[in-house]
C-alpha positions in Angstrom: 0.4 0.0 0.1 1.4 3.3 -0.8 1.0 6.4 1.4 2.2 9.6 0.6 3.9 11.2 3.5 3.2 14.9 4.4 6.7 16.2 4.2 6.8 15.8 0.7 4.2 18.2 0.0 5.6 21.0 2.1 7.5 23.9 1.4 8.4 27.3 2.5 4.4 27.8 1.4 3.8 26.1 5.2 7.1 25.4 6.3 5.9 23.9 10.1 3.9 20.8 8.7 6.9 19.7 7.4 7.8 18.7 10.9 5.0 16.4 11.1 5.9 12.4 9.5 3.7 9.6 8.5 3.3 6.1 10.1 2.3 3.5 7.7 -0.9 3.7 9.4 -2.5 7.1 10.3 -2.3 10.0 8.1 -0.1 12.2 10.6 2.4 10.9 13.6 5.2 11.3 15.4 8.4 9.2 15.1 6.6 7.0 17.7 3.9 6.2 15.7 1.3 7.4 17.9 -0.8 10.1 15.6 0.2 13.1 16.4 -1.5 16.2 15.7 -1.9 19.5 17.9 -5.8 19.4 19.1 -6.1 23.0 18.7 -5.1 22.7 14.7 -7.9 19.9 14.2 -11.0 21.5 16.6 -12.8 21.6 13.6 -11.9 18.2 12.7 -15.3 17.1 14.6 -17.1 20.2 15.0 -19.0 22.5 12.1 -18.2 25.5 11.3 -20.1 29.1 12.9 -20.8 29.6 9.8 -23.5 27.2 9.4 -24.1 26.2 12.5 -27.9 24.2 12.8 -28.5 25.5 9.0 -30.2 22.8 7.1 -32.0 23.0 3.8 -35.9 24.0 3.9 -36.9 21.6 1.4 -35.7 17.9 2.6 -34.0 19.2 6.2 -30.4 18.1 5.1 -28.4 19.2 7.1 -25.4 22.1 5.6 -22.7 21.9 8.2 -19.2 22.6 7.1 -16.5 24.1 8.9 -12.6 25.9 7.5 -10.0 23.1 7.7 -12.4 20.4 8.8 -10.1 17.1 9.0 -6.8 19.3 8.1 -4.5 15.9 7.8 -6.7 15.0 4.8 -7.0 18.1 3.6 -3.5 19.2 3.7 -2.5 15.7 2.0 -4.8 15.8 -0.2 -3.7 19.7 -1.3 -0.1 18.3 -1.5 -1.5 15.2 -4.0 -2.7 17.7 -6.0 0.4 20.0 -6.1 2.8 17.3 -7.0 0.1 15.4 -9.3 -1.1 18.3 -11.4 1.6 20.9 -10.9 0.3 23.1 -13.7 -3.2 23.0 -12.7 -6.4 21.0 -12.9 -10.0 21.0 -12.1 -11.1 20.4 -8.4 -14.5 19.3 -7.9 -15.8 19.6 -4.2 -19.2 17.9 -3.8 -21.9 18.3 -1.1 -19.6 21.9 -0.4 -22.9 23.3 1.7 -21.9 27.2 1.5 -18.2 26.5 0.6 -15.8 26.8 3.5 -14.0 23.8 2.2 -13.6 24.8 -1.4 -11.8 28.1 0.2 -10.1 26.0 2.8 -8.4 23.8 0.1 -7.8 26.9 -2.7 -5.9 28.6 0.4 -4.0 25.4 0.8 -2.8 25.1 -3.0 0.6 26.2 -4.0 0.3 28.4 -6.9 -3.6 28.4 -6.8 -4.2 30.5 -9.6 -3.6 27.6 -11.6 -6.3 25.6 -10.5 -9.8 25.7 -10.8 -12.4 24.6 -8.0 -16.0 24.1 -8.2 -18.3 23.6 -5.2 -21.3 21.9 -5.8 -24.1 20.5 -4.5 -27.9 19.8 -4.5 -29.4 22.5 -1.9 -30.3 25.6 -3.3 -30.4 26.9 0.3 -26.2 26.5 0.5 -25.5 27.3 -3.1 -27.3 30.7 -2.2 -25.1 31.4 0.7 -22.2 30.6 -1.3 -23.2 32.9 -3.8 -23.2 35.7 -1.4 -19.7 35.0 -0.2 -19.8 35.9 3.3 -19.0 33.8 6.6 -18.4 33.9 10.4 -16.6 32.5 12.9 -17.2 32.3 16.5 -15.0 32.6 19.5 -14.6 29.2 21.4 -16.9 26.6 19.0 -15.3 24.8 15.6 -12.4 27.3 13.9 -12.2 30.3 16.4 -8.3 29.3 15.9 -8.8 31.6 13.0 -9.9 34.5 15.0 -7.8 34.3 18.6 -4.4 35.1 19.0 -1.8 31.3 18.7 1.0 30.4 20.0 1.1 27.1 17.8 3.3 27.9 15.2 1.1 25.3 12.9 -2.3 27.7 13.6 -0.4 30.9 13.1 0.6 29.6 9.4 -3.3 28.4 9.0 -4.3 32.1 10.0 -2.1 33.4 7.3 -3.0 31.5 4.8 -6.7 32.0 5.4 -5.6 36.1 5.6 -4.0 35.4 2.0 -7.3 34.6 0.4 -9.6 36.3 2.7 -10.8 39.7 4.1 -12.8 41.1 7.0 -16.8 42.1 6.3 -19.4 44.0 7.8 -22.3 41.9 9.7 -24.3 40.9 6.2 -28.3 42.5 6.9 -29.3 39.0 6.1 -29.9 35.7 8.3 -26.6 34.3 7.8 -27.1 31.7 10.6 -30.0 30.1 12.4 -30.8 30.8 15.3 -29.5 29.1 18.1 -29.2 29.2 21.9 -25.3 29.8 21.4 -26.4 33.5 20.2 -27.2 34.3 24.0 -23.7 33.5 25.2 -21.8 36.8 25.0 -18.9 35.5 22.3 -16.5 37.3 20.0 -18.1 36.8 16.0 -16.2 38.0 12.9 -17.3 38.0 9.3 -15.3 37.6 6.3 -15.3 37.1 2.5 -13.1 35.8 -0.2 -11.3 38.5 -2.1 -11.9 38.7 -4.9 -9.0 38.1 -7.0 -9.2 34.9 -5.4 -13.2 34.3 -5.6 -12.6 34.3 -9.5 -10.9 31.3 -9.7 -14.1 29.5 -7.5 -17.7 28.5 -9.1 -21.1 27.0 -7.0 -22.9 25.2 -9.4 -26.1 23.1 -8.4 -25.0 19.2 -9.4 -25.7 16.2 -7.9 -22.8 13.5 -7.0 -24.8 11.1 -9.3 -24.8 13.4 -12.6 -20.9 13.8 -12.1 -19.8 11.9 -15.0 -22.3 14.2 -17.3 -20.5 17.4 -15.9 -18.0 19.6 -18.5 -17.3 16.2 -20.3 -15.1 17.5 -22.4 -12.2 18.0 -19.5 -11.6 15.3 -16.6 -11.0 16.4 -12.8 -8.1 16.3 -10.9 -9.4 15.2 -7.7 -13.2 14.7 -6.3 -14.1 15.6 -3.0 -17.3 14.6 -1.4 -17.0 14.3 2.1 -19.2 13.4 5.1 -22.4 13.2 2.8 -22.4 9.6 1.4 -24.1 8.6 4.7 -26.9 10.7 3.3 -27.3 8.8 0.2 -27.1 5.6 1.4 -29.3 6.4 4.7 -26.8 5.2 7.0 -27.5 6.5 10.4 -25.1 4.1 12.6 -26.4 5.9 15.7 -30.0 4.3 15.0 -29.5 0.6 14.2 -31.8 -1.2 12.1 -35.3 0.9 11.7 -38.1 1.9 9.7 -36.8 4.5 7.2 -38.8 7.5 9.3 -36.6 6.6 12.2 -33.7 7.0 10.3 -31.5 4.4 8.8 -33.2 3.4 5.5 -32.8 -0.5 5.1 -34.8 -0.3 1.6 -31.4 1.5 -0.1 -29.4 -1.0 -1.8 -25.8 0.4 0.0 -23.8 -1.6 -2.4 -25.2 -0.4 -5.7 -25.7 2.7 -4.7 -21.7 3.1 -3.8 -21.0 1.5 -6.9 -23.0 3.8 -9.0 -21.1 6.9 -7.6 -17.7 5.4 -7.7 -18.2 4.4 -11.4 -19.5 8.2 -11.8 -16.2 9.1 -10.2 -13.8 6.8 -12.0 -15.4 8.1 -15.2 -14.8 11.5 -14.3 -10.9 11.1 -13.3 -7.7 10.9 -15.0 -4.9 8.3 -14.3 -3.3 9.6 -10.9 -6.4 11.6 -9.9 -7.7 11.3 -6.5 -11.4 10.7 -4.9 -11.5 12.3 -1.5 -14.0 10.8 1.4 -15.0 12.0 4.3 -13.6 10.7 8.1 -16.5 10.3 9.8 -17.8 6.2 10.4 -20.7 6.4 9.1 -18.7 6.6 5.5 -17.2 3.7 6.4 -18.8 1.8 8.6 -22.6 0.4 7.0 -25.7 -0.9 8.4 -26.9 -3.7 6.6 -30.0 -3.0 4.5 -32.5 -5.5 3.0 -30.7 -7.0 0.0 -27.2 -7.6 2.2 -26.9 -11.5 1.6 -26.5 -12.9 5.1 -22.8 -14.2 4.4 -21.7 -10.4 4.1 -23.4 -9.5 7.5 -22.1 -9.6 10.9 -22.9 -8.6 14.5 -21.7 -5.2 15.1 -20.3 -6.0 18.4 -18.1 -8.3 16.7 -16.1 -6.1 14.5 -12.5 -5.4 16.2 -12.7 -1.5 15.4 -15.5 -1.4 18.3 -16.2 -2.7 21.6 -19.5 -2.9 24.1 -19.2 0.5 24.9 -19.3 1.6 22.0 -22.3 -0.4 20.6 -24.0 0.3 23.7 -23.8 3.9 23.2 -24.2 4.3 19.5 -26.4 1.3 18.6 -27.8 -1.6 19.4 -25.3 -4.4 20.0 -26.9 -6.4 17.8 -27.3 -4.4 14.9 -25.9 -5.8 11.9 -23.6 -4.5 9.7 -21.8 -5.2 6.6 -18.1 -7.4 7.4 -16.3 -5.4 4.7 -17.2 -1.6 4.0 -19.1 -1.4 0.8 -17.4 1.6 0.3 -13.7 0.9 0.4 -15.3 -2.5 -1.7 -16.5 -0.7 -4.2 -13.4 1.7 -4.6 -10.8 -1.6 -4.8 -12.9 -3.0 -7.3 -10.9 -4.1 -10.6 -8.1 -2.6 -8.7 -9.2 0.7 -10.0 -8.3 3.0 -6.7 -6.2 2.2 -4.2 -5.9 4.2 -0.7 -2.9 6.8 -0.6 -4.0 8.2 2.6 -5.9 7.6 6.2 -6.7 9.7 8.8 -8.1 9.3 11.9 -12.0 9.3 13.3 -13.6 9.9 16.6 -16.5 7.4 17.6 -18.0 8.2 21.3 -14.4 8.2 22.9 -12.6 5.7 20.9 -10.4 6.5 17.9 -9.5 4.5 14.5 -8.0 4.6 11.6 -9.8 5.0 7.8 -8.8 5.6 4.1 -9.6 9.0 3.3 -7.9 9.7 -0.2 -8.2 7.3 -3.0 -5.8 7.5 -6.0 -7.2 6.1 -9.5 -4.8 3.3 -10.7 -6.0 2.8 -14.2 
C-alpha cells in the first residue's frame, strides 16, 4: 500500500507542516508511531463551522454543516497530492460543498492556487444561495475559532496567515446568515469574512448531484473530486439509529452496495489516472449498516467487529445490530483495482479512535 508522507508536499508555503511525519497506518504521526496532531489545529475536525451552525435545507431538512479546515490532515495531504500530480493546474470538484468553507480552505492550501479551477457543487438551493453571497462567520470558542484568536502554535499561526491571504474581514450582513441557536445568547466574539475578489474568480458554485458528476463538463477531466461526509445521507446509513424503519433514520430499503458502486463508477469516469477521490472521515462513511439486500454471508453483528467494543455499541447503536463485514465503499473503490488508498486519517466514535482511508488514487 502506498502512503503519501506529508513532508513530501510541504515547502516554505507552510513550513511547519514538514515537521510532522507519517507512519504506515495513520495520516500524521510522530516518530513513535502514535498519531500526533496539535489538538487545537484540528478542533474543526469533529465540529461544524459556526458559519453553518444548525443550518438545514428548507426543502428536505438535510444538514448543511461545514467548516474551515475540517479534517485538516486529509485536507493538507490532498492539497499536496494535487500540487505534485498536477503542478500546472487541474479542475477540482468539491461535492456537498454547502456554503463553500471547504472549497475556500482547500484553495488556500494549494501552491500556485491561481492555476487551479475549483468548482463547489451541492444539490441544496439554500446552501448555494449562501455560497453566492460570499459571507462567512467565525464564532469564539466554537469549531474553527482558531482563525480569530491569538495563537502560540506555529501551525495555527500559519493557518491564520493562509486564511488571511484569501479572505478579508466583512461587515455584519443584512440577512440571516446563521440559524438561531442558544449559542447566540452567550456573549462571544463573532467576526465576518468574505473571499477576496482576486481569488473568488477561481471558484464557481453550481447545482449538481454526485450521481450526475460524470456528465459535468465532459470535455474536461477533474484531477480531484471531494465528497466528504455526505455518503451516509445518500445511503441512509445512520449508524446511531441501528436497523430501523426509514421514517426513524436508517433506511433499510436502500441497496447500499448498488448505490456506492454507482457513485464510484461515475467518479472513476471523471478522473484521469493519478487523480484522487477524497471521502469523509466520519465512521458512517466507512462502516455500513446491513440493509434488506445484504446477503447473510456478508453481515456480521456489530459487537464482533474489532474496531468497536461494547461501550461504543451500547452508547451508539443496538449491540445486536448487523453491519457489512467489509465496507461496501471500500469494496467499490477496490473493485478491479481501479483505486487504492493513499492516505489515512484518524476518526472518532464516542470516546474511541481508529484510522480510515480518506484519499483514494485512481490507478488505471
